[in-house]
C-alpha positions in Angstrom: 0.0 0.0 0.0 2.8 2.4 0.8 4.5 1.7 -2.5 1.3 2.5 -4.4 1.0 5.9 -2.5 4.7 6.6 -3.3 4.3 5.9 -7.0 1.2 8.1 -7.1 2.9 11.0 -5.4 5.9 10.7 -7.8 3.4 10.7 -10.7 1.8 13.8 -9.3 5.2 15.6 -9.4 5.0 15.3 -13.2 1.9 17.6 -13.4 3.8 20.8 -13.9 5.6 19.3 -16.9 2.3 18.0 -18.2 0.7 21.4 -17.9 3.7 23.0 -19.6 3.5 20.5 -22.5 -0.2 21.2 -22.9 0.4 24.9 -23.0 -1.5 25.6 -19.8 1.7 27.0 -18.2 3.6 29.6 -20.2 6.9 29.6 -18.2 8.4 26.2 -18.9 11.5 26.9 -16.9 9.5 27.5 -13.8 7.5 24.3 -14.4 10.8 22.3 -14.7 12.1 23.9 -11.5 8.9 23.2 -9.7 9.1 19.6 -10.8 12.7 19.2 -9.6 11.9 20.8 -6.2 8.8 18.5 -5.8 10.8 15.4 -6.6 13.6 16.3 -4.1 11.1 17.2 -1.3 9.1 14.0 -1.9 12.3 11.9 -2.0 13.5 13.2 1.4 10.0 12.9 2.8 9.7 9.3 1.8 13.2 8.6 3.1 12.3 10.1 6.4 8.8 8.7 6.9 9.2 5.5 4.9 11.6 4.1 7.5 9.0 4.5 10.2 6.3 2.8 8.1 8.5 -0.2 7.5 9.0 -1.0 11.2 8.3 -4.6 12.2 5.0 -5.2 13.9 3.9 -7.8 16.5 5.8 -8.7 19.6 9.1 -6.9 18.7 10.5 -4.9 21.5 11.1 -1.2 21.1 14.9 -1.5 20.8 14.6 -3.8 17.7 12.2 -1.3 16.1 14.5 1.6 16.8 17.5 -0.4 15.4 15.6 -1.3 12.2 14.6 2.3 11.7 18.1 3.6 12.2 19.6 1.0 9.9 17.1 1.5 7.1 17.4 5.3 7.4 21.2 5.2 7.2 21.1 2.8 4.3 18.6 5.0 2.5 20.7 8.2 3.1 23.8 6.3 1.8 22.0 5.3 -1.4 20.8 8.9 -1.9 24.3 10.1 -1.4 25.6 7.7 -4.1 22.8 8.8 -6.4 23.5 12.4 -5.9 27.2 12.0 -6.4 26.7 10.4 -9.8 23.8 12.6 -10.8 25.3 16.0 -10.0 28.7 15.0 -11.5 27.0 13.9 -14.7 25.0 17.2 -14.9 28.2 19.1 -14.3 30.0 17.1 -16.9 27.2 17.7 -19.4 27.4 21.5 -18.9 31.2 21.4 -19.2 31.2 19.2 -22.3 28.6 21.4 -24.0 30.7 24.5 -23.4 34.1 23.0 -24.3 32.9 21.0 -27.3 31.1 24.0 -28.9 34.3 26.1 -28.4 36.4 23.2 -29.8 34.3 22.9 -32.9 34.4 26.6 -33.4 38.2 26.6 -33.1 38.5 23.6 -35.4 36.6 25.3 -38.1 39.3 28.0 -38.2 42.4 25.9 -37.5 42.1 22.1 -38.1 45.6 21.4 -36.8 44.5 22.1 -33.2 42.3 19.0 -33.0 44.4 17.3 -30.4 44.5 20.3 -28.1 40.7 20.8 -28.4 40.0 17.1 -27.7 42.0 17.2 -24.4 39.7 19.9 -23.0 36.6 17.9 -24.0 38.0 14.8 -22.4 38.9 16.6 -19.2 35.3 17.8 -18.9 34.1 14.2 -19.5 36.3 13.0 -16.6 34.1 14.8 -14.1 31.4 12.2 -14.7 33.8 9.4 -14.1 35.0 10.9 -10.8 31.4 11.1 -9.6 30.8 7.5 -10.5 34.0 6.5 -8.6 32.8 8.4 -5.6 29.4 6.7 -5.7 31.1 3.3 -6.0 33.1 4.1 -2.9 30.0 5.1 -1.0 28.2 2.0 -2.1 31.1 -0.2 -1.0 30.8 1.2 2.6 27.1 0.4 3.0 
C-alpha cells in the first residue's frame, strides 16, 4: 500500500511538466524547476517517513524497532548520497562538455591542426562524470 502511494505521489510531481507540455503554463523553466523541487522534497520525505512505516509489527521490542529504523534510514541516506554523487557529477560534466565541445568545434573550423588540443579539454570535462561514478562506488562499498 505504501509503494502505491509513493508511486502516485511521484506521478503527481509530473503535473507541472504535463501542464507546460499542454500549453497551460507559459513559463516552462518555472515548471521544470517546480518539478525538480517537488521530486527532491518527496524523496527526502519518503526517506524520512518511509523508514518508520517499514517498522516490524507484532511482539518486537522497542529496541529492535529503533535499530531497524536507524539501519534503514542510514542505508537510504547512503543510497541517496551515491545517487546524488553520480547525478550531480553527470550534470556538471554535461554542462562542461557542452561549453568546451562547442568552443572546440568553433576553433577547429578556423584551425584544423589544433584537433588534439581541443580534444583534451573535452576529455577533461568528461572526466568529471567518471569521478562522480567512482565516488558513488566508494559510497556503495561502505554500505
